[in-house]
Structures are given as C-alpha cells and as structure tokens.
C-alpha positions, 0 to 999 in steps of 0.5 A, a space after each residue: 453534513 458530518 459537521 452538522 451532525 456533529 454540531 447537532 449532537 453537541 448542541 443537543 447534549 449541551 442542552 441536556 446537560 443545562 437541564 440537568 443542573 437545573 434539575 434537583 437530583 444528582 444524576 449525570 450522563 455522558 455521551 462520546 461521539 466518534 466520527 472517523 475520517 479518511 486521512 488523504 493519502 500524501 506522500 506517495 512515491 512509485 517507480 518503474 523502470 524498464 530494459 531490453 537489450 540485445 547483444 551482438 550475438 542476438 541474446 535478449 535480456 529484459 529487466 524490469 523494476 518496481 517501486 511504491 511506497 506510502 500509508 500502506 508500507 512499500 513494495 519493489 519488485 524486479 524482474 529480469 529475463 534472459 534468452 539466447 539467440 537460437 531459443 534454447 536457453 532462458 532463464 528469468 528471475 523474479 523478486 519480490 520485497 514488501 514492508 508494512 507500516 509497522 515494520 514487518 517485512 517479507 521477500 520471494 524470489 522465484 528463478 527457472 531456466 530452461 534449456 532445451 536440445 536442438 
C-alpha cells in the first residue's frame, strides 16, 4: 500500500514538473515525501539458565542467569538465593546490567540477608 502511494506521489511530482517546464514563468517547486518503515529485528539472542542444588546438610541454593541482546541493547541479570536447612538463615542477591545501543550502561545490585533465632 505504501509503495502504491509513493509511486502515485512520484508520478504526480513528475507530471507537475513537466507542466512547470512548459510554463514561461521561472518558478520551481520541491516536494519531499519520507516514509518510515520499521526495520525487522535480526540477530536477537536470548539465553537463560536456572540451577537448584541441595547440599548434604540440606542447605538449598538457587541460581538464575538471563541474557538478552538485540537492536535495543543488551540486558543481563543474575540472581542467587541460599537458605539453611533449618530455615534460620537465608540470603539473596540480584544483579542487573544493561547497555543501550549508544553505549550508555547501567547496573544495580541488591542483597538481603535474614537471620532468625530458633
């Protein structure tokens, strides 16, 4: 549909300039039409990894990593959590990093630890 519209505009512009060329006056006219066509995303990459482990004493450990890259930049995140078998202690860490296509970067890290008395 856009091609037909642009072809029609181009044909009209050509016919109009021919009419101006035959006219005895010296006027000129310029018309510019710009069409924005979204570029399909290519070369996207997504990766994810999750791991859960329990050691011999019953302590539980969870780890997760995510990575995504594309035309809007790169984002990576990781999280980990650990809990003791008796539930008296737990900790978690979340880290996120991002890089925009222009090179700007941002990062954040959050850590929490909880200890309870029996």
